Structure formats: structure tokens, C-alpha cells
N, C-alpha and C positions, 0 to 999 in steps of 0.2 A: 759454692762453685762445683760444677760437675767434675767428677774424677776423670782425668785424662789417662790415656795409655802412656806408659812410661816412655820418656824420650821422644814424644811426638805429639801429634794433635789429632782431634776428631772434629770434622766438620759435620754438623747435623743439619739436614734440610728437609723441607716439605714441598710437595708440588700438588697443584690442583688440576687433576686430569679431567678429560672430557666426561661430562655427566656426573662427576663427583660432587658430593656436598663439600662444604668447607671442611678441610681435614682437621682432626683434633690434634693440636700441636703439643705433643708430649714427647719425652725422650724415647718412649716405647714405640711411637708411631713414626719416628723420623728415619730417613735413610742416612747411612753413615758412610763418610769417606775419611780415611785415616792416612796420615803420613808419619811413618816411623822408620826405624832402622832395622826392621825385620821383614821376613818374607811375607808376612800377613798384611802389609801395608797395601791400601788400594790406590794411593797416590804415590808417585815416586819421581824424584828429580835428582840429578847429579849436582845441582847448583850449591847446596850446602857443603859438599865435599870440595868444590872449587873454591869457596870462601876459605876453607881450611888450607888449601894449597897456596892461597894468597896471604898466608900468615895470620889468618883470623881465627883464633881459638874460639871466640864467640863474636858474632857480628853485632853491630849496634841494634838494639831491640826494635826501633821503628822501621829499620830496613828489613829486618826479619819479618815483621808484621806485614809489610808491603808484599814481600815474596809469598807469604802464606795466603794472603788475600788473592793475589794474582793466580796462584796455583789452584785455589778453590774455584775461582771463576772458570779457569781453563778446564778443570776436571768436570764441573757441572755442564759446561758448554758441550763437552765431548760425550758425556754419559747420560744426559737427559734428552731423550728424543723428542723432536718437535711433533712427531706423529702421534704422541700421546695426548695432544691438545686439539681443541675443536677446529681451529683454522689451520692446523698442521704447521703453524709458524710461531705464534706468540705464546711463549711459556710463562707461567706464573710460578716463581721460585722464591721461597723464603728460606734463608740459610743463617745458621748460627755459627759464627767464626770466632775461635779463640784468639786473643791478641795479648801481647805483653804490655803495651802502652794504651790501655783502654781509654784513659782520659783524653788522649790526643785524638783517638779515632771517633769517639762519640759525636763530636761536632761535625764530622764529615758525612754522616749517614745519608742525609737528604741529597747532598751533592753526588755522593757515590752511587746511590740508587739511580739518579737521573743519568749519570755518566754511563752506567752499565746498560741502561735501557737504550740509550743512543747507540752504544757499541753493538749490542747483540739483537736489538729489536724485541726484547722481552720485558716483562714486569718483574722487577727485583725488589726484594725486601730484606736488606742486610741487617742482621742483629750481631752485635759484638758481645763477647763475654770474656772475663779475665782469665788468664792462664799464667802459670809460672814455668811451663814446659819450654825448653829452649831447643829448637831444631838444629841450630848451628853449633852446639857444643860438641866437641870431639875429645876423645881421650888422647893424651899426648903420645905421639908415636912418630917414627921416622916418616917423612913425607917428601915428595918431590915438589920443590917450591916453584911456583910460577912467578917469574920476575917481571913485574910491571913498573919497576921503580923509575924507568925513563919515560913512561907514558904520561901524557897530560890531558887526555880526553877519552871518551868512550863513544864508539859509533856502532849502531846496529848493522849487522853484516849477514844478510840472509843467503848470500851467494847469487843474488839476482843482479841485473845490470845496474839498477839505480844505486844499490849499496856498494857495488864495485866502483862505480864512478865517484861516489861519495868519499870512499877511502882514498882514491887517487887525488881528489881535490884537497882533502885534509893534508895528505903527505906533501903535495905540491906547495902548500902554504907553510910548510915547516912543522906541522903538527906530528905528534907521535901517538897514534890511537891504539886503544884496546878494541879489537874488533870482536864483538860478541854475537854468536849465532846459536839458534836453536836447531839441534840436529834431529830433523824429522825422520831421516833414514840414513844408514851408515855411509853410503857412498857420497852423500852431500858433504860430510866432514872432510873427506879427502880433497874435494874440490876447493873448499874454503881454505884448507891448510896450504894447498898449492898456491892459491892466490896470495896468501900472506907471505909465503916464501919468495914469490916474485916481487912483492912490495919491498921486502927487506933487501933484495939484490939491487933493485932500481933506486932505492932511497936508503943507502947503507949508513948514512950519517944520522938517521933517525931510527926510531924503534916502532915496530908494529907487531902486536901480539894477538894471536887469535885464541879466543876462548869459546869453545862450543859446549853447550849443556843439553842434557836430555830431560824429557818430562813425559809422563804418561799417567793414565788412570784406568783402573779396572772397574768392574761393575759395582756400584754402591749397593749396600744391603741394609735391611732393617734388623732389629734385634732378634726377630723370629726367623731370620734367614732368607726372606724373600728379597729378590734382587731386581734391579733395572737392567735388563740384559741388552736392550737395544742401544745403538750408538748414534751419534749425530755427525754429519760430515761438514758442518760449518767450522770456520777457523778464526772467528773474531776473538774468542777468548784466548787463543794461542798468541795472538799479536799483543794482547795486554800483558800476558806473562813474559813475553819477549822484552817488553819495555820495562817491566818491574825488575827483571833480571839485570838489565843494563843499568838501572838506577842503583841497584845494590852494589854493583861493581864500581860505579862512579863514586859511591859513598866510601868505599875502601880506599880509593885513590885520594879522596879529599872532598870536603863538603862543598867546595867551589868548582869541582871538576865538571865540565859541561858534557852533555849527552847529545849526540847528533843522530837524527833519524832520517836518513836521506831517502826521499820519495818524491817522485815528480808530482806536480800539482794536479795534473789531469786525472791521475789515478787516485791521488789523495782526496780530491774533491768528491769522486765517486758519483757523478751524475748518472742516474738510472738510464740505461740504454733505451728502455721502453717503459711505459706506465706499468706494465705487468711485471717488470723486474725491479720494482722499488724495494722489494724484500730480498735483494741480492745477498748472497752469502759472502761477498767480498768484504774485506776489512774496512773499518772506518777509523782505525787507530791513528792515521796520519791526517785526518781531517782537522783543519785548524781549530774548529770548535771543540773537538775532543782534546787536542793537545793543550788548549787554553784551560779547560775545566780540570784536566788531570794535573796540570801545573799548579792550579789554585789549591787542589787537595794536598799536593806535596808541601806547599807553603803552610797550609793549616797544621800539618803534623810536624813541621819544623825541618823538612828536608830542603836544603838550599840549592841543590844541583839543578841547573837550568837545562831545559830541553829545546833543541833547535832543529828545524828542518830548513836548511839553506837552499833546497830545491823547490820550496813551496810554490813559487810563482814561475816555474819553468816547466816546459813540456819535456817528455823523455828525449825527444830528438835534440832539443836545446842542451840537455845535460850531456848527451853524447858528444855534441860539438865542442863542449868545454874542454874535454880531455882526449879527444880523438887523435891528437898528434903526439901523445906521450907514448913512450916505448912500452910501458907496462900495460896500457890499454890494448895496444896491438897484440901483446902476448896472450892476453887472457879473456878478452871480451866474449869471444865465441863460445867459451866454456861456461859462461854465466847461465843461471837457470831462472827464467822469468815465468815459467809455465804454471798453469793451475793444477796440472796432473802430470808431473814429469816422470813418474814411474810406470805409466801405462804401457810403455814400449816393451816391457818385459813379457807382456801377454800377446804380443804380435805373433800371429801364426806364420806369417811370411816375412822374410827380411830380417834385419838385425834386431836383436832384443836388447841392445845397449840401453842402459839407463843409468842415471837420470839424463833426460834429453828433452828439449822443448818440443812440444807436439807440432806447433806451427799453425794450429787452427783455433785455439781457445782465445778468449778476449785478451788476456795478458800477452800471449804470443803475437797477436796481431798488432797490439800497441808496440811491442818490442820491434817487430818488423818495420813498422812505420818510423821508428826512431833511428833505425840503422840503414835507411835508404841511401845515405851519403857515404856509407862505409862498406857494405857488402852487397854482392849481387846474389849470392847463394849461401844462405846460412846453414847452421847445423840443426836440422829439425827432423823429427821422425816421419812427418808427412812432407813430401816434396811437391805435392800437387799445387798447381796454380789455383787461386780461389774459385774461379768459375768451374774448373774441372772437379775440384773438391765438392762443390755443391751438386754437380751432376752425378758424382760417384756415390756420395753418402745419402743423397735424397733427403728423406725426412728423419734421418738419424739424429739422436741427441747431439752428436758431434758437430752438427751444423747449426745448433741453436745460437751460439755466440755470433757467428758470421751473419745470420739472418737478423739478429738483434742490432748488430752494428749497421747493417743496411737500413733498418728502420730508423735508427738514430740519425743516420746521414740524411734520410728523407725529411725527418723532422727538422734537422739543422738547416737544410736548404730552404725550408719554408718558415723559418723563425725570424722574427725581428730581434733587434737588440733587447727590447723589453722582454720578449719571450725567453731569451737566453738568460737574462739576469734573473727572471723568475725561476727558471730551472735550477740555477746556482743557489738562489736563496732557499729553495726547498731542501737542499742537502743538509742544512744545519745553520745555526746562528752565526751570521757573518756581518761585519761592518760594511758600510757603503764603499769604503776604500777597498776592502778585500774583495767585494763583489766585482768592482771595476777591474781589479787585477786578474781575478779568476776568469772574467769574461774574455780577456785577451788569451789566457792560457787555454780555455775551452775552445775558442775559435781556432787557435793554432793547432791544437791537438786533433780536432775534427778535420781540418784541412790536410794534416799529415795522413790521416786514415784515407781520406778521399784520394790523395795522390797515390798512396800505396795500391788501393784497389783499382784505380783508373789505369795503372800500368799494365793491367791484364785486360786486353780488348774484350774478352768474353764476359767481363763484369759490367760492361756499359749498359746492357739490357736490364740489369738489376738496379741500376742507379739513375 
């Protein structure tokens, strides 16, 4: 067994760059990512400390393994640039990950590689090796306890509109959720905590607890000191870590505790807007094929917590309509963040630099606007321009890419038969005939919501 750093883990990985011969896979030629409790760690997360504050001196080994795997994929996804490879997209990554329960994980390798390839669009070759290091072990000391004793489920809580509506739906049904979020930037946590405070006020007989965790990765290095200094702007690995964190918290609550991942089916399906955008950077974590395969892996390793997306066959607009009359929705929906780049406003040369704020012109923002047509006339966005004015103002700027792609998808939609639409849905991932039928309705409704949104601007008619 390779000697690990004290109190932590080393992930060793190899990549085959453009024009490279097959790399010699030895410890000396590998890149190294470490997660320890010292300043030299190249991966870091607050999640192990959160387990401790939940009264877990040591977490169950298989849940810790799941976190380490999720953290490794997250770090590799952020720190291995696609620009290093011939097509500037498909990465070939072989990684050796230390685990505590190796006999449970070895039968999952084939499924896990396929799952990760579907998630990130890369070629993965996962290797497991035995370790006795325990990341979750803490020295006994005074701690501020997080009380989740009254909670009965876990729900992913990004601070976006879908997860906000999902929390409201759970509370309206009498549930008491732990709302778990990944804090990508400091101000997001304040918004999430405010939402949770509002939930507690409006549903005072139940419990809702927000738990936010951080995660990051520095440049991986080899033993001779050479580093991969470029970064990658994709976020698919982040969403996997988000889900692994939720599973670990559910395991602390109990092995039967359910996990909810509220996401509208239109986005979850992730139909490519155009043929050239099939390699989209958007997440696939809520695609039903991904959730099914991930759940099967959990079963193989003995984790019994079930994962549900109760919005799988709803559009975002339909989700809003489910909760729009509740007091808590009216309080906070405008503050939710659905944007692909909510912090860009701080670089605005003119006007307010308030952030985070929805930009109003990216794909998620346009879906958001289409879902709120029955609720708001003028939302909180950094760009207040009508779509036609926006196109005329930004011209060929990258900021207009999503809107042009949506216009292309609308043209394709208007000229598609039911058979064509079902083929588009089938191409997103493995689905049953029944699922394809249900998603056909979701896709048609979602596209019609976008058409209605853009048609409300007379200047857009010439584009449509």
C-alpha cells in the first residue's frame, strides 16, 4: 500500500495530453492532489468539519469514501483544462483514489466510469486502492453542535428558484428538511440563510436547517514539482460533489432518510439548444439516466438512502405555479439566483455593481423569466434590456450566444414533428418509452413558455 500523508489522502492521476505518447503510469510520473488538515493540502472542503458538528466523531466509512470520490472528481474537473487535449473537450483521465471500503467499491468501477463519462463528457479510468486514513476523524474538543434531530429529509438547496420552490413544497407537505448548499461565493450563503430564516418563520411548527459547505482545489503537482496551472470553467463535477455531500448528511440522519434534488425536467433533460452545443458545460446531474445509475451504485455499496426529483416531469413555470400563492414564495422568490454567472455584475463599469444578481440574458435566466411570466412584470436582473434591444446592443458579443441559440432551438422546434422531438429527447441519455412520452410534454411546454416570453417583445418577431 502506498504511504499516505498523515490524516489525509493523496489522489494520483495521469492524463494523456495532445500529441503525447501513452504516459508511463508510475507514482513518480503522476500528478498529486491531497486533502489533509494542513495548509499544504491541494483539495479542501468544510464538509468533514460539518460532520463533526453533527456529532459524528467518525463518519461511516462508505459515506466518507463517497465524499472523497466526489471531491476527487470535482477537483479534477476544475484543475484539468480541456485545452490540453486535441479536441479541446474530451479529457482522458486515469486516477487512483484511496478508499476505506475497497471491496465494496471494486464492483462499481465499470458503472462509475460510465457514469462519469456521461456526466462530464470525458474518458475516465478509476482505480481504487486501500487506505486506513480517516478524513472525518477529529480530536475531541468543544464544538458548536448543529441540531438536525427534528429533520426527516435532505434537500439540495442551491439558492436557485427550483430548489427554493422544492423546499416550500416539502415544508407544505409537513416535512422538516436539512437544506444543503455548496457555497461557491460568500454572499450566496447569506441569501440561503435568509431563505431558511423565512421558512422557519412561515412554518414554525416544523424544522428547516441550512447547511452550507465549501470546496476548492489548487493546482495539482508531480513529485518533481511541475504543476497543471490552467483551470477549467465547467461545473459538472461540482454538481456530483453537491449530491455526494447531501448523501453523507442523509446517512447521518439515518439510512432510510430520503434525499430530494428539486430540478425542473426541462433543464434536467438538457436537450442541446443546437447541434453545435451538444458539448454544453451545463450539468447532467439531474438527468433521470444519471440519477438511476448513481442510485444503482449507491445500492451496490450498501447505501440505502433514496434520491428523488419530484419536479422531474414539470417545467419551471409549472413548479412556480405550485407554490406561487404561499406567503414565503412571495417573500423571497425575487432574491433566488438562477444565473449562469451571477457575480459578473461586480465588473460593470456603469450602474450598480450589486452581486449576486441574475444577469437576465443567459440561458438559465431566460428559462427563469419564462417561468415567472404569471408572477412578475419586471424582475431583478443586471440587464433590463428587452431581448430585441439586447441583441441590437451587444451585436456579436458572447453575451448574445445563449439568446441566439434559443432562437435556433425555437426554429427547430417549430419545424419538428413529434417523432423528431422524441428523437432529440432520446439522444440526451438512456430513457424508457414512458419517460420519453412524459418528457415530450415537458419539452413542448417549456419551449412554448420561451416562445411566449420572447413573443411579448414585438421587436423579436423578426427573429422568430
